[in-house]
C-alpha positions as CSV (number, residue, x, y, z in Angstrom):
1,M,20.7,20.6,-15.9
2,L,17.5,19.5,-17.6
3,E,16.9,17.0,-14.8
4,S,17.3,19.7,-12.1
5,V,14.8,21.9,-13.9
6,K,12.3,19.1,-14.1
7,A,12.8,18.3,-10.4
8,R,12.3,22.0,-9.5
9,F,8.8,22.1,-11.0
10,R,7.8,18.5,-10.3
11,K,4.7,17.8,-8.2
12,E,4.5,15.2,-5.5
13,I,1.9,13.9,-3.1
14,C,2.8,14.0,0.6
15,P,2.5,10.5,2.0
16,F,1.1,11.9,5.3
17,C,-1.4,14.6,4.5
18,F,-2.0,13.4,0.9
19,E,-1.9,16.9,-0.5
20,Q,0.0,17.9,-3.6
21,Y,3.1,20.1,-3.3
22,S,6.0,21.4,-5.5
23,L,9.5,20.2,-4.7
24,R,10.8,23.8,-4.9
25,H,8.5,24.8,-2.1
26,T,9.6,22.2,0.4
27,P,11.2,23.6,3.6
28,F,14.0,21.7,5.4
29,R,14.4,20.9,9.1
30,C,17.6,21.3,11.1
31,V,18.8,18.0,12.5
32,S,21.5,19.3,14.8
33,P,21.4,17.9,18.4
34,P,19.6,20.2,20.9
35,E,22.9,21.3,22.5
36,R,24.1,22.7,19.2
37,C,20.8,24.2,17.8
38,I,17.9,24.9,20.2
39,P,14.7,23.0,19.2
40,Q,11.7,25.2,18.3
41,P,7.9,24.6,18.4
42,D,6.5,23.7,15.1
43,T,2.9,25.1,15.2
44,V,2.0,23.7,11.8
45,R,2.9,20.1,12.7
46,A,1.4,20.6,16.2
47,N,-1.9,21.7,14.9
48,I,-2.2,18.9,12.4
49,W,-0.5,15.9,14.1
50,K,-0.9,16.9,17.8
51,Q,2.8,16.7,18.3
52,A,3.6,19.8,20.3
53,A,7.1,18.9,21.6
54,P,9.8,21.3,20.3
55,I,11.8,19.8,17.3
56,G,14.5,21.0,14.9
57,R,13.9,24.5,13.5
58,V,12.2,24.8,10.2
59,L,14.3,26.3,7.4
60,P,11.9,28.1,4.9
61,A,11.9,27.1,1.2
62,T,13.7,29.4,-1.2
63,G,11.6,28.7,-4.2
64,S,14.4,26.9,-6.0
65,F,15.1,23.2,-5.9
66,T,18.0,22.2,-3.7
67,K,19.1,18.9,-2.2
68,E,20.2,20.4,1.1
69,M,20.1,23.6,3.1
70,R,22.4,25.3,5.8
71,C,20.8,26.2,9.1
72,P,21.5,29.9,9.8
73,A,21.6,29.3,13.5
74,C,24.2,26.5,13.7
75,S,25.6,26.4,10.2
76,Q,24.9,22.7,10.0
77,R,23.8,21.4,6.6
78,T,20.6,19.2,6.5
79,K,18.9,17.1,3.8
80,R,15.8,16.6,6.0
81,R,13.1,17.9,3.7
82,I,9.6,18.4,5.1
83,C,6.1,18.8,3.6
84,P,5.3,22.5,3.2
85,L,1.7,21.8,4.2
86,C,1.8,19.5,7.3
87,H,5.6,19.7,8.2
88,M,6.1,15.9,8.4
89,E,9.5,14.7,7.3
90,L,9.5,13.5,3.8
91,P,11.4,10.4,2.6
92,L,15.0,11.0,2.0
93,T,14.5,9.8,-1.5
94,T,12.2,12.7,-2.3
95,G,13.5,14.6,-5.3
96,E,15.2,11.4,-6.5
97,F,12.5,8.8,-6.5
98,H,8.8,9.3,-7.4
99,N,6.4,8.7,-4.6
100,M,3.9,5.9,-5.4
101,I,1.0,5.3,-3.0
102,F,-0.6,1.9,-2.8
103,A,-3.8,1.6,-0.8
104,V,-4.7,-1.7,0.9
105,I,-8.4,-1.5,1.8
106,G,-11.2,-3.9,2.7
107,A,-13.8,-4.7,5.3
108,K,-13.1,-5.6,8.9
109,D,-11.5,-9.0,9.2
110,A,-10.6,-9.2,5.5
111,G,-7.0,-9.9,6.5
112,K,-5.4,-6.5,5.5
113,S,-2.8,-6.4,8.3
114,H,-1.8,-10.1,7.8
115,Y,-1.6,-9.5,4.1
116,I,0.8,-6.5,4.5
117,A,2.9,-8.3,7.0
118,V,3.4,-11.4,4.8
119,L,3.7,-9.4,1.5
120,I,6.5,-7.2,2.8
121,E,8.4,-10.2,4.2
122,H,7.8,-12.2,1.0
123,I,9.1,-9.3,-1.2
124,K,12.2,-8.8,0.9
125,N,13.2,-12.4,1.1
126,Q,11.9,-14.1,-2.0
127,I,10.3,-12.0,-4.8
128,G,12.8,-9.1,-4.6
129,P,16.0,-11.3,-4.8
130,S,14.5,-13.4,-7.7
131,M,13.4,-10.3,-9.7
132,D,16.4,-8.2,-8.7
133,F,14.7,-5.4,-6.8
134,L,15.2,-4.3,-3.2
135,L,12.6,-3.2,-0.7
136,E,13.8,-1.2,2.3
137,P,12.1,0.9,5.1
138,L,12.7,4.6,4.8
139,N,12.0,6.0,8.3
140,D,12.1,5.0,11.9
141,H,8.3,4.9,12.2
142,T,8.1,2.3,9.4
143,I,10.9,0.2,11.0
144,K,9.3,0.3,14.4
145,R,5.7,-0.1,13.4
146,Y,6.3,-2.9,10.9
147,R,8.5,-4.8,13.4
148,E,6.2,-4.5,16.4
149,H,2.7,-4.5,14.8
150,F,3.2,-6.8,11.8
151,Y,6.4,-8.9,11.8
152,E,6.7,-9.8,15.5
153,Q,3.0,-10.7,15.8
154,V,2.9,-13.0,12.8
155,Y,6.5,-14.4,12.6
156,I,7.6,-14.4,16.3
157,K,4.5,-14.6,18.4
158,R,2.6,-16.6,15.8
159,S,-0.5,-14.7,16.8
160,I,-3.2,-12.9,14.8
161,I,-2.8,-9.2,14.5
162,P,-5.3,-7.1,16.5
163,N,-7.8,-5.1,14.4
164,T,-6.4,-1.8,13.1
165,K,-7.8,1.2,15.1
166,S,-9.8,3.8,13.3
167,A,-7.8,6.8,12.2
168,R,-10.4,9.0,13.9
169,V,-9.6,7.4,17.2
170,D,-5.8,7.1,16.8
171,P,-4.2,9.7,14.4
172,E,-1.0,7.5,14.4
173,E,-3.0,5.1,12.1
174,Q,-2.8,7.8,9.4
175,L,0.9,7.4,9.3
176,P,1.8,5.0,6.5
177,L,4.6,2.4,6.1
178,V,7.1,4.0,3.7
179,F,9.6,2.0,1.7
180,S,12.1,2.5,-1.1
181,L,11.9,0.0,-4.0
182,T,15.0,0.0,-6.1
183,F,15.5,-1.9,-9.3
184,Y,18.8,-3.3,-10.5
185,G,20.3,-4.6,-13.7
186,K,23.6,-5.4,-15.3
187,G,26.0,-2.5,-15.9
188,L,29.5,-2.4,-17.3
189,L,31.6,-5.5,-16.9
190,G,28.5,-7.3,-15.6
191,R,28.3,-5.3,-12.4
192,R,25.0,-4.7,-10.7
193,K,23.6,-1.2,-11.4
194,M,20.6,0.6,-10.0
195,T,18.3,1.3,-12.9
196,K,15.4,3.0,-11.3
197,G,13.6,3.5,-8.0
198,V,10.3,4.6,-6.4
199,T,9.1,5.4,-2.9
200,L,6.3,3.0,-1.9
201,V,3.7,4.1,0.6
202,F,1.5,1.4,2.1
203,F,-1.7,2.1,4.1
204,D,-3.5,-0.3,6.3
205,T,-7.1,1.1,6.8
206,A,-9.4,0.1,9.6
207,G,-12.5,-1.6,8.2
208,E,-14.8,0.7,10.1
209,D,-13.3,3.7,8.3
210,L,-14.8,2.3,5.1
211,N,-18.3,2.0,6.6
212,D,-19.4,5.6,6.1
213,Q,-19.0,7.9,3.1
214,D,-18.4,11.0,5.2
215,N,-15.8,9.3,7.4
216,M,-14.0,8.0,4.3
217,S,-13.8,11.5,2.8
218,V,-12.1,12.8,6.0
219,V,-9.6,10.0,7.0
220,N,-9.1,8.2,3.7
221,K,-8.1,11.0,1.3
222,Y,-5.1,8.8,0.3
223,I,-7.5,6.4,-1.6
224,Y,-8.2,8.9,-4.4
225,R,-4.6,10.0,-4.4
226,S,-3.4,6.4,-4.8
227,D,-1.5,5.1,-7.8
228,G,-3.0,1.6,-7.2
229,I,-5.5,0.0,-4.9
230,I,-5.5,-3.5,-3.5
231,L,-9.0,-4.3,-2.4
232,L,-9.0,-7.3,-0.1
233,L,-12.3,-9.2,0.0
234,D,-13.1,-12.1,2.3
235,P,-14.8,-15.0,0.3
236,L,-16.1,-16.3,3.6
237,Q,-18.4,-13.2,3.7
238,L,-20.2,-14.4,0.7
239,G,-23.4,-16.3,1.6
240,R,-23.0,-18.8,-1.3
241,V,-19.5,-19.7,-0.1
242,R,-20.5,-20.2,3.5
243,D,-23.4,-22.4,2.4
244,Q,-21.1,-24.6,0.2
245,L,-18.4,-25.0,2.9
246,G,-20.9,-25.9,5.6
247,P,-20.7,-25.7,9.4
248,S,-17.3,-27.4,9.7
249,T,-15.4,-24.3,8.5
250,A,-14.8,-21.5,11.0
251,V,-16.1,-18.2,9.6
252,P,-15.9,-14.6,10.7
253,E,-18.9,-12.5,11.7
254,V,-20.8,-11.0,8.8
255,S,-19.3,-7.6,8.0
256,T,-20.0,-4.8,5.5
257,E,-21.1,-6.1,2.2
258,T,-18.4,-6.0,-0.5
259,G,-20.6,-4.1,-2.9
260,E,-21.0,-1.3,-0.4
261,I,-17.2,-0.9,-0.1
262,I,-16.8,-0.8,-3.8
263,T,-19.6,1.8,-4.1
264,R,-18.1,4.1,-1.4
265,T,-14.6,3.8,-2.8
266,T,-15.7,4.5,-6.3
267,S,-17.7,7.6,-5.2
268,L,-14.8,8.9,-3.1
269,I,-12.4,8.7,-6.1
270,H,-14.9,10.3,-8.4
271,L,-15.4,13.2,-6.0
272,G,-11.7,13.5,-4.9
273,R,-10.4,13.5,-8.5
274,N,-13.3,15.6,-9.8
275,L,-14.2,12.9,-12.4
276,P,-17.6,12.8,-14.1
277,Q,-19.6,9.9,-13.0
278,S,-19.7,8.6,-16.6
279,E,-15.9,8.5,-16.8
280,P,-14.2,5.2,-15.7
281,I,-11.6,5.6,-13.0
282,P,-8.0,5.3,-14.2
283,T,-6.5,4.0,-10.9
284,P,-5.6,0.3,-11.3
285,L,-7.8,-1.8,-9.0
286,A,-6.6,-5.2,-7.8
287,V,-9.6,-7.1,-6.4
288,A,-8.0,-9.8,-4.3
289,F,-9.9,-12.5,-2.5
290,S,-8.0,-13.5,0.7
291,K,-8.1,-16.6,2.8
292,F,-8.1,-18.8,-0.3
293,D,-6.9,-21.8,1.7
294,A,-10.4,-21.9,3.3
295,V,-12.1,-22.2,0.0
296,E,-9.8,-24.7,-1.7
297,P,-12.5,-27.4,-1.6
298,L,-14.6,-25.2,-3.9
299,I,-11.8,-24.7,-6.5
300,D,-11.4,-26.8,-9.7
301,P,-8.1,-28.7,-9.3
302,Q,-7.2,-27.9,-12.9
303,F,-7.4,-24.1,-12.3
304,Q,-4.2,-22.1,-12.8
305,L,-5.0,-20.7,-9.3
306,N,-3.6,-23.9,-7.9
307,N,-0.2,-23.5,-9.7
308,T,2.7,-21.3,-8.8
309,P,3.5,-18.4,-11.2
310,N,7.0,-18.0,-12.6
311,N,8.0,-14.3,-12.3
312,D,11.8,-14.7,-12.3
313,D,12.2,-13.2,-15.8
314,G,9.4,-10.7,-15.4
315,F,5.7,-10.5,-14.7
316,D,4.0,-13.8,-15.6
317,L,1.3,-12.2,-17.8
318,A,-0.1,-15.5,-19.1
319,D,-0.6,-16.7,-15.5
320,F,-2.3,-13.4,-14.6
321,E,-4.7,-13.6,-17.5
322,A,-5.7,-17.2,-16.6
323,V,-6.2,-16.4,-12.9
324,N,-8.1,-13.2,-13.7
325,S,-10.5,-15.2,-15.9
326,E,-10.9,-18.0,-13.3
327,M,-11.5,-15.6,-10.5
328,Q,-14.2,-13.8,-12.4
329,S,-16.0,-17.1,-13.2
330,L,-15.8,-18.0,-9.5
331,V,-17.2,-14.6,-8.4
332,S,-20.1,-15.1,-10.8
333,E,-20.6,-18.6,-9.5
334,W,-20.6,-17.2,-5.9
335,R,-23.4,-14.9,-6.9
336,G,-21.2,-11.8,-7.1
337,N,-22.3,-10.6,-10.5
338,S,-23.1,-7.1,-9.0
339,L,-19.5,-6.9,-7.8
340,L,-18.2,-7.9,-11.3
341,Q,-20.4,-5.3,-13.0
342,Q,-19.3,-2.5,-10.6
343,V,-15.6,-3.2,-11.2
344,T,-15.6,-3.9,-14.9
345,S,-17.8,-0.9,-15.7
346,R,-16.3,1.7,-13.3
347,Y,-12.6,1.0,-13.6
348,K,-10.3,1.2,-16.7
349,E,-7.7,-1.2,-15.4
350,F,-8.6,-4.1,-13.0
351,G,-7.6,-7.6,-12.1
352,F,-9.1,-10.3,-10.0
353,F,-6.9,-12.4,-7.7
354,G,-7.0,-15.2,-5.2
355,L,-4.4,-15.5,-2.4
356,S,-3.7,-16.8,1.1
357,S,-1.5,-14.8,3.4
358,L,-1.1,-17.3,6.2
359,G,-2.0,-20.6,4.5
360,C,-4.4,-21.5,7.4
361,N,-7.7,-20.3,8.7
362,P,-7.2,-18.6,12.1
363,H,-10.9,-18.0,12.8
364,G,-12.0,-19.4,16.1
365,G,-8.6,-18.9,17.7
366,T,-5.7,-16.5,18.0
367,T,-2.7,-18.8,17.2
368,I,-1.2,-19.1,13.7
369,P,0.1,-22.6,13.5
370,R,2.1,-21.9,10.3
371,V,2.8,-19.2,7.8
372,L,2.6,-20.6,4.2
373,P,1.7,-17.7,1.9
374,K,0.3,-18.4,-1.5
375,R,0.2,-15.8,-4.4
376,V,0.4,-12.8,-2.0
377,E,2.7,-11.1,-4.5
378,D,0.3,-11.3,-7.5
379,P,-1.7,-8.0,-6.9
380,F,1.5,-6.1,-6.0
381,L,3.4,-7.3,-9.1
382,W,0.4,-6.6,-11.3
383,L,0.4,-2.9,-10.1
384,L,4.1,-2.6,-10.7
385,Y,3.6,-4.0,-14.2
386,R,0.7,-1.6,-14.9
387,H,3.0,1.3,-14.0
388,G,5.8,0.1,-16.2
389,L,8.1,-0.7,-13.4
390,I,8.5,-4.3,-14.4
391,K,8.1,-5.9,-17.8
392,A,6.2,-9.0,-18.8
393,A,8.2,-12.2,-19.0
394,K,9.1,-13.5,-22.4
395,R,7.7,-17.0,-22.9
C-alpha cells in the first residue's frame, strides 16, 4: 500500500522531452490493432515530434496511479503509458524502475558514437555477466537504432560510424537509446533473484550541438536533467600531445576547444537547474579521454592505467583512485590546467579516466581493423557506484 502511494506521487523525467511529470498524471495509449480500435490523430505528439500519422487513441489520466487502463472504445486493456507532455511512449518499466539519464557529450570526432557502441556491447557480454546485472533494450527504436547505427557499423562492417547529425537538422537524433538495467543476487535456496533495477537513457549528441550556448539550451535540455555525464575528450586535440606524438600519428582536424565545452555545459546546468554560480554542480561528471591507444607512447609503463581493473566483486575503488590521480597529472603535463581547475572547482563529484573504444586509431581511413576496447566501462561503473547501484569491492 505504501509503495503504491509513493508511486502515485513520484516525479519522473521524460526521456524524450526531458520535462518532469507525475506518474499519476500519465495517460495511456490503446494498443489494439486498427481493425479493432480505429487509430486517432494525436495532435500533441504531431506538434512536437512531427509524427502526424494516426496512432492508438489516447486514454486520459485519472489522477490516480494505475498500472493499466481499459480502452472505452474496444475494451482492451493496455499498459502502454505515455508522457503527459509530449505523448511519446514511456518505457514499460515506468512506475517500477527509476529513470536514470546518462549524457555522453563531447566535441566532434571525440568518438562518442564508437564509445556507446562498444560500451553497450561490452556491458552486455562481459561486464554484466561478471557483475551479475543485465542490460536490455526497452523499445523498438532502441533495438533498431543500436543495431543499424552502432553495432552493424562497428562489429559487422568494421567501419567508422558517420558523424551524428545535429538534433536541429534531424529531430530523430533527440530520441535516446533506452535500456533496462536489472541487478541480481542470491535468493532463497541459492536461486538468482532480481534485487533492483533502473531505466537507463543514453544520448549521443552531435558535436556541433555543443558549439553554441543558445543551441545547447534548445536541443540539449537533457544535459541539465542528467543523473550523470560522461564527457569524452580527444587527447589528440591537445597541442602538447600532438607535438609529442609527431607527424607519424594520424590526427583529426582541430575542433572546439575542450575548455569551451566545459564552460558551456557548466553554464547550461547552472541555468537549467537554477543554481547560483557560486554553488558547485551536484551532477557526477566523468571526464574521459578517449583514443588512449594513440597516446600510449606518452604514458609511464608503471601507471595503473596500463593494468586491467578487477570489478568482479564490485567497483574497484582503489583502481579508480589511482587512475584518477594519474589522469590528472597527465592533463596537467599536457597543459590542461585550466580544464582541471574548471572541473575540480565547479563540480562536487568528478573523476578522470583514460580509455580506448576501438583499440586502434582510425584517423586517415574508414576501416576498423580490430575492436579491442580498453577500460570503456570505467566511467559507466563509476556513475553506477556514485548512485549507490553497485558497491565498492572488498579488498
